[in-house]
N, CA, C and O atoms as a GROMACS GRO file, in nm:
protein
  172
    1MET      N    1  -0.891   0.339  -0.342
    1MET     CA    2  -0.930   0.369  -0.207
    1MET      C    3  -1.003   0.502  -0.201
    1MET      O    4  -1.100   0.518  -0.126
    2VAL      N    5  -0.958   0.596  -0.280
    2VAL     CA    6  -1.023   0.728  -0.280
    2VAL      C    7  -1.169   0.715  -0.324
    2VAL      O    8  -1.258   0.774  -0.263
    3PHE      N    9  -1.193   0.637  -0.431
    3PHE     CA   10  -1.330   0.621  -0.478
    3PHE      C   11  -1.416   0.550  -0.374
    3PHE      O   12  -1.533   0.585  -0.355
    4PHE      N   13  -1.359   0.451  -0.306
    4PHE     CA   14  -1.434   0.381  -0.201
    4PHE      C   15  -1.470   0.477  -0.088
    4PHE      O   16  -1.584   0.480  -0.043
    5LEU      N   17  -1.373   0.555  -0.042
    5LEU     CA   18  -1.398   0.647   0.069
    5LEU      C   19  -1.498   0.757   0.034
    5LEU      O   20  -1.565   0.811   0.122
    6CYS      N   21  -1.509   0.789  -0.094
    6CYS     CA   22  -1.605   0.890  -0.138
    6CYS      C   23  -1.745   0.833  -0.157
    6CYS      O   24  -1.841   0.909  -0.174
    7GLY      N   25  -1.759   0.701  -0.154
    7GLY     CA   26  -1.888   0.638  -0.178
    7GLY      C   27  -1.969   0.621  -0.050
    7GLY      O   28  -1.920   0.644   0.060
    8HIS      N   29  -2.093   0.580  -0.067
    8HIS     CA   30  -2.185   0.560   0.045
    8HIS      C   31  -2.144   0.441   0.132
    8HIS      O   32  -2.175   0.439   0.252
    9GLU      N   33  -2.075   0.341   0.073
    9GLU     CA   34  -2.036   0.223   0.148
    9GLU      C   35  -1.936   0.255   0.261
    9GLU      O   36  -1.924   0.178   0.356
   10ALA      N   37  -1.867   0.368   0.250
   10ALA     CA   38  -1.765   0.405   0.349
   10ALA      C   39  -1.818   0.503   0.452
   10ALA      O   40  -1.739   0.565   0.524
   11ALA      N   41  -1.947   0.519   0.462
   11ALA     CA   42  -2.004   0.617   0.554
   11ALA      C   43  -1.971   0.587   0.699
   11ALA      O   44  -1.971   0.678   0.783
   12PHE      N   45  -1.943   0.461   0.731
   12PHE     CA   46  -1.914   0.424   0.870
   12PHE      C   47  -1.767   0.441   0.907
   12PHE      O   48  -1.732   0.429   1.024
   13ILE      N   49  -1.680   0.470   0.810
   13ILE     CA   50  -1.536   0.482   0.836
   13ILE      C   51  -1.505   0.624   0.881
   13ILE      O   52  -1.539   0.721   0.813
   14ASP      N   53  -1.439   0.635   0.997
   14ASP     CA   54  -1.389   0.764   1.045
   14ASP      C   55  -1.270   0.742   1.137
   14ASP      O   56  -1.269   0.648   1.216
   15GLY      N   57  -1.171   0.826   1.125
   15GLY     CA   58  -1.054   0.817   1.210
   15GLY      C   59  -0.970   0.693   1.186
   15GLY      O   60  -0.919   0.635   1.281
   16GLU      N   61  -0.955   0.652   1.063
   16GLU     CA   62  -0.882   0.529   1.030
   16GLU      C   63  -0.755   0.563   0.953
   16GLU      O   64  -0.754   0.652   0.868
   17SER      N   65  -0.646   0.491   0.984
   17SER     CA   66  -0.523   0.502   0.905
   17SER      C   67  -0.522   0.388   0.804
   17SER      O   68  -0.527   0.271   0.841
   18ILE      N   69  -0.515   0.423   0.678
   18ILE     CA   70  -0.518   0.324   0.571
   18ILE      C   71  -0.386   0.330   0.496
   18ILE      O   72  -0.350   0.434   0.441
   19VAL      N   73  -0.314   0.218   0.495
   19VAL     CA   74  -0.184   0.211   0.428
   19VAL      C   75  -0.204   0.161   0.285
   19VAL      O   76  -0.261   0.054   0.263
   20ILE      N   77  -0.158   0.240   0.190
   20ILE     CA   78  -0.165   0.200   0.049
   20ILE      C   79  -0.021   0.196  -0.002
   20ILE      O   80   0.036   0.299  -0.038
   21ASP      N   81   0.036   0.076  -0.003
   21ASP     CA   82   0.177   0.061  -0.041
   21ASP      C   83   0.202  -0.059  -0.131
   21ASP      O   84   0.314  -0.109  -0.139
   22GLY      N   85   0.099  -0.106  -0.198
   22GLY     CA   86   0.116  -0.217  -0.290
   22GLY      C   87   0.145  -0.350  -0.222
   22GLY      O   88   0.193  -0.443  -0.287
   23GLY      N   89   0.116  -0.361  -0.094
   23GLY     CA   90   0.137  -0.486  -0.022
   23GLY      C   91   0.272  -0.500   0.045
   23GLY      O   92   0.300  -0.603   0.106
   24MET      N   93   0.357  -0.399   0.035
   24MET     CA   94   0.492  -0.410   0.092
   24MET      C   95   0.488  -0.424   0.244
   24MET      O   96   0.570  -0.497   0.300
   25THR      N   97   0.399  -0.357   0.312
   25THR     CA   98   0.391  -0.367   0.457
   25THR      C   99   0.350  -0.507   0.500
   25THR      O  100   0.404  -0.562   0.596
   26ARG      N  101   0.256  -0.564   0.431
   26ARG     CA  102   0.207  -0.698   0.466
   26ARG      C  103   0.312  -0.805   0.440
   26ARG      O  104   0.334  -0.892   0.525
   27ARG      N  105   0.378  -0.799   0.327
   27ARG     CA  106   0.475  -0.903   0.291
   27ARG      C  107   0.612  -0.878   0.351
   27ARG      O  108   0.689  -0.972   0.369
   28MET      N  109   0.644  -0.752   0.384
   28MET     CA  110   0.774  -0.716   0.439
   28MET      C  111   0.888  -0.768   0.352
   28MET      O  112   0.981  -0.832   0.401
   29ILE      N  113   0.880  -0.740   0.223
   29ILE     CA  114   0.983  -0.783   0.129
   29ILE      C  115   1.090  -0.674   0.122
   29ILE      O  116   1.061  -0.557   0.101
   30TYR      N  117   1.212  -0.716   0.138
   30TYR     CA  118   1.325  -0.626   0.129
   30TYR      C  119   1.420  -0.673   0.019
   30TYR      O  120   1.405  -0.784  -0.032
   31HIS      N  121   1.514  -0.591  -0.016
   31HIS     CA  122   1.611  -0.623  -0.121
   31HIS      C  123   1.676  -0.758  -0.095
   31HIS      O  124   1.723  -0.784   0.015
   32ASN      N  125   1.677  -0.843  -0.197
   32ASN     CA  126   1.733  -0.979  -0.197
   32ASN      C  127   1.645  -1.082  -0.128
   32ASN      O  128   1.682  -1.200  -0.128
   33ASP      N  129   1.533  -1.047  -0.070
   33ASP     CA  130   1.441  -1.145  -0.012
   33ASP      C  131   1.353  -1.202  -0.123
   33ASP      O  132   1.302  -1.126  -0.205
   34GLU      N  133   1.335  -1.330  -0.126
   34GLU     CA  134   1.248  -1.397  -0.222
   34GLU      C  135   1.278  -1.359  -0.366
   34GLU      O  136   1.188  -1.358  -0.450
   35GLY      N  137   1.404  -1.327  -0.396
   35GLY     CA  138   1.443  -1.293  -0.532
   35GLY      C  139   1.406  -1.153  -0.575
   35GLY      O  140   1.423  -1.118  -0.692
   36TRP      N  141   1.355  -1.071  -0.483
   36TRP     CA  142   1.314  -0.935  -0.515
   36TRP      C  143   1.436  -0.844  -0.516
   36TRP      O  144   1.524  -0.858  -0.431
   37ALA      N  145   1.442  -0.753  -0.609
   37ALA     CA  146   1.551  -0.655  -0.616
   37ALA      C  147   1.496  -0.523  -0.666
   37ALA      O  148   1.407  -0.520  -0.751
   38LEU      N  149   1.548  -0.416  -0.611
   38LEU     CA  150   1.510  -0.282  -0.654
   38LEU      C  151   1.585  -0.250  -0.781
   38LEU      O  152   1.708  -0.249  -0.783
   39LYS      N  153   1.510  -0.223  -0.887
   39LYS     CA  154   1.570  -0.187  -1.015
   39LYS      C  155   1.527  -0.046  -1.048
   39LYS      O  156   1.427  -0.024  -1.117
   40ALA      N  157   1.604   0.049  -0.999
   40ALA     CA  158   1.571   0.190  -1.022
   40ALA      C  159   1.696   0.265  -1.063
   40ALA      O  160   1.806   0.237  -1.015
   41ASP      N  161   1.679   0.359  -1.151
   41ASP     CA  162   1.789   0.443  -1.196
   41ASP      C  163   1.768   0.581  -1.138
   41ASP      O  164   1.678   0.654  -1.183
   42PHE      N  165   1.849   0.619  -1.040
   42PHE     CA  166   1.832   0.747  -0.973
   42PHE      C  167   1.922   0.855  -1.029
   42PHE      O  168   1.938   0.961  -0.968
   43SER      N  169   1.983   0.830  -1.146
   43SER     CA  170   2.075   0.930  -1.204
   43SER      C  171   2.003   1.036  -1.279
   43SER      O  172   2.065   1.128  -1.333
   0.00000   0.00000   0.00000
């Protein structure tokens, strides 16, 4: 997204909120939905 916004093709974009979250907002996947699970070690 950074490279796109720095290019000439993005000259018309101003005042826009762009969410970059790997698709989580669109799919709304939470723990245990569709077999998805958070596998993180926070220790």
